[in-house]
N, C-alpha and C positions, 0 to 999 in steps of 0.2 A: 183809747186805751183804758186801763182800769181806772174807774172814777174814784176820786178822793175828795176830801174837803178842800175848800179854797185855801191856798197858801198865803199867809200874811207876808207883807213886804215885797210882793211881786206884782205890782200894778201894771196892767197892760195899757199901752198908749191908745187913746181913743182915735178912731179914724173919723176925720171930719165928715159931716153928713153929706156935704155936696159931692165928696168923692164917692161915697157909698152909692149915692143916687145915680152916678154915671157908670158904675160898674155893671157889667152884665149880671143877670140874676143867677145866684148860687155860685158865682166865681170864687168867692172867699172860701166857701164850704168845699168846693171842688178842689181847690189848691190844698186845703188842710187834709183832705182825704188822701190826695196823691203824696203829700209830704210824709204822712204817717205810714202809708203803704211802702213807699220806696225806702224810707229810713230803716224800717224793720226788715225789709228784704235784704238790704246790704248787711245788716247785723247778722242775719241768718247765714248768709254766704260766708261771712268772716268766721263765725264760730265753727261751722261744719268743715270748712277747709282747714282751719287750724287743727281740729281734732283728727282729720284724716291725714294731713301732710306735714304737720308740725311747722318748723321754721321755714319750710319751703312753700308755704301756702300761697304767698303772693304770686308765685310763678305759675300757678294754676288758673289765674284770672285770664279771661279772654279779652285782652286789651293792654296796651302799653301805658302804665301810669307814671313813668319817670318824668316825661315832659310836663304834663299838667301839674304834678307835684312841685317840680322845680320852679315853674312859672308862678305858682301860688306862694311858695316860700320866699321868692325873691321880693315880695311886697312885705318887707319886715314891719312897715308902719301900720299894717292892718292884718295881724295874724289871726288865725282861727284855731280851734282845737282839733280840726280834722287832720289826722296824720296817717291813718290807715289807707292802704292802697284801694280798698273797696270804696272809699269816698272819691276816688279820682277816675273811675271808669264810667263810661256813659251808661245810660239805662239799657240800651240795646246790648252792650258788652256784658252787663250784669246778667241779662236774660240768657245770653249765649253761654255764659259760665254755668248757669243753672242747668241748661239743656245738656251740656257736655258732661257734667257731673251729676246727672239726674238721679243716680242711686242715692245720693246724699240728701236729696230734697223731696223725693216722691212721696214720702210718708206725711209730708206737710201740705202738699198741693194737690189739685185735681189731676186726673189722668193727663198724661203729657200732651196728647193732641188737643184736649180741651183747654189746658193751661196755655199752650202756644197761641191758640186762636184768641182767647180772652185777653191775654197780656198784649197781643198785637193791637187790639182795640184800645187798650189803656195807654199804650205807648203813643198812639196817634192823638188821644185826648190830652196826654201830657204835653205833647208838642204844641197843641193848640193853646194851652194855658201858658207855656213858656214863651211862645211867640206872640202873646197878647191878642190872639184871635178870639172872636166871640164864641165859636164852637157851636155844637148842636144842642138842641133843647134836652135831649136824652143823655147827654154825656154824664151828668151827675148820677143818673139811675144806673148806667152801665158800671161806673166805678163802685157805687154802693153795692151792687149785686156781686161784684168780684170780692169785695171785702167780706160780704156775708158768706161766700163760698169758701174763703180761706181762713175764716175766723177761728174755727176749731183747730186747724193745722198750725196756725201761729201760736195759739194757746199751748198746744202740745210741744212746740219748739221751746217756748219760754219756760214752761213748767218743768221740762226735762232738765233744764239747767239748774234747778233747785231740787233735784231728786237724787241726791248722792247716796251711794250704797257702801257698806263697809267692805274693806279689804280684809277678809277674815284671816287669811294666812299671813299675818304680819311678819312671821319669821322668814317667809319666802320673799316677800316684796322688800327690796332694799330701802325704799323711801320710807315706808312705814316703820321698818326696823330702826332706821337712823334716829327717828324722833319719838320712839316708843316711850322713852323716859319722861317726855313732856306731855304725855297723854295720861291724865290721872284716872280716866274712865275707859280703859281699852275694851274692845269687843271680846267677850269671853263666852265660851260654850257653857250654857247653864243646864241644858239638857241635850240629849243626842240630836244633833242637827239644828238646835235652837241656840241663838246667840243674843246677848244683850250687853249693854255697856255696864260694867261692874268695876267698882274700885273706890278709892278715896283720895282726896287731894291733900297733900302735906300743907301744914299751916304756912310754911314759908314759900309756897309756890305762887309766884306773882304773875306767871304767864303760862298758858297751856297751848298745846298745838295738837290739833286733830287732823288726820289725813284719811280721806275717803275717795271713792271713785265716782266719776260721772261717766256713764256709758251712753253714747249717742244712740238714738232710737234706730238708726239705719244699720247698726252693726249686727251681723247675723252669727258671729262666732260664739262658741260656748263660753260660759263664764269661766274665768281663769283665776288661779290663786295669786297671781302677780300681774299687774298691768304694766310693769316696767318695759319700755320700748315698744308697746303695742299701740297700733293706730285704733281710732274709734273711742279712745278713753281720754279723760282729763283727770289729773289729780286735783281734788278739791281740798285745799289746805286752808284751815281756819285757825288763826292766831287770836287767842282770847286773853284780854287783860283781867287779872284777878286782884283780890285784896283792895277793892275800892280804888283801882287805877284805871287809867284810860290812855289812849295813844295820841301823841302829837302827829296828826296826819300830815301836816305840812312838812315836818321834819322827815318822816318816813318816806314820803313820795320823793322828796328832793334827794335824799341819800341813796335811793334805790333806782333812780330814773335810768341809769345805765344798764339796768337789768330788765326793764319793762318790755323790751322787744322779744324776750323769750317767753313772756306770759301771754295768756289769752285775756284775762281780765284781772283787775284789782277792784274788789267790792268793799265799799266803806259803809259803816253803820251809823245810824242817827246819833247815838250817844258816844261814839268814838271808842267803844270798848272791845271792838273786834276788827280784824283785817282778814278778808277772805281773798285768796288768790287761786286762779285756775291755771294749770300748766299742762300742755299737751304731753301725754305719757310717751308719745313716740320719740321725744327727745332722748329718752334713756337716762338711767341713773347717773351715768358719767357726767352729763351736763346738769341734770336736775339737782343732784345733791349739793354741789357748790352753790347753785342758785338759791336753794331753799335755806341753806346754812347762812348765807349772807342776808336773806330777807328776815330770818328769825333773829339774827344778831342785831340788825338795824331796828327791828320792831322792839326788841328789848331796850335799845338805846332811846327809843322814842316814848317809852313808858313815863308817865307822870301821874302824880296824885290827882284824883278827880276834882279835888277842890282847887287845883291849879289850872283847870280847864278854863277856856274863855267863856264857857257857859255859866250863867247865873243859875241859882237853884230854880228860879221860875222857868227859865228856858229849858232846863233839863226835864222839868215836869211836863212841859209842853212838847210832846214828841214831834208834832207837826213842825213847830218852829225849829227844833233841833235838826230835823231831817232836811229842812230847806237850807239851813246854814251849811250842812255838809254837802248838799247838792251843789251849792254855789262854789264850794271848794273844788268839787269834782269837775265842774264845767270849765275850770281854768286849766285842766289837764287834758291830754288827748283822749280819744274815744274809749280806750281800753280801761280808763278809770271810771267806775260807775258809782254814783251816789245812791243813797237809800231809797230815793224816789223812783229809781229805774226798776221796772218789773223783773228784770233779769237777776236782781239781788234778793227778791222776796217771793215772787209768785210761784207757788208749789202746786203739785198735783191735787192737793186737797182744797184748792181755792178755785172753784168753778166761777167763771165769769165770761162775759163777752169781751174778747180781746180788743176789738176795734170799737167798742162802746155802743153797739146797737142796743136798742131797748127791747 
């Protein structure tokens, strides 16, 4: 994934040398590649199905997730953060879902016949690793080649999630219209056909709300003045603390957890001064307006002076340390809560990189 500096306070346990010597060559690296590939593939399926089908996304998966989820949740003494249905289908069911909804994923992956053949090989390699077989000497090369082939496609997927566009006709879109008073810098036509954010923030404004659109790359329909009730779009809602304030993320997440099932993601910031939520536009304003009104209300309740934050001035100055602290908080919540270290929260089109870390 995107390479960063080493994070402090997160020491990895050392594997005893005698165990490493007994492992087949490259098995740890092979497992790491497979883990990264499959984790991001499940994330891609989740996002695109939510954008296309809204709250009914889980019924479009090729596989029954009820039984494995119930069996996992029964073990209350060993809970995990995995709550999404995409975490409970097998790899073969995941691939069948992609094949059946190919139009949603073809822009990220090789041609369908090539993808099917290559992923069939990787599935067999995955089974070898999962069943502790030694495998073939070229397994690692086959997996690495697939990662090279899909690297640009996964980069496109991830960066498209941070490529929000203005909803220019705010008077037409009911969601933008509802929160217009909280946007101090609305999109304004400065020249014919040219728009820019123009305005000024009142001195007593302690929290701002901006709403833009995330259009999924597979959508072919013409641009519209309102995305209310339309598939292929997500509302990108950013709540920003002002006047030297920040958010108590723990309070906000706890007070809104009954609403999280309607969202795609909640994205947290390293310095706790913004909350970003993405909502499938297909839900329609009848459902989205009460949802966002509640989120904005709870965000306002979670405001606190920056000096009251748990961060010391030294930690605030050290963005890496602050980011890791918020990541740890996000890891205590289900997969839809993303910390600032997750590329879905920051990797934009202007940030070229190798998605899977090849040199």
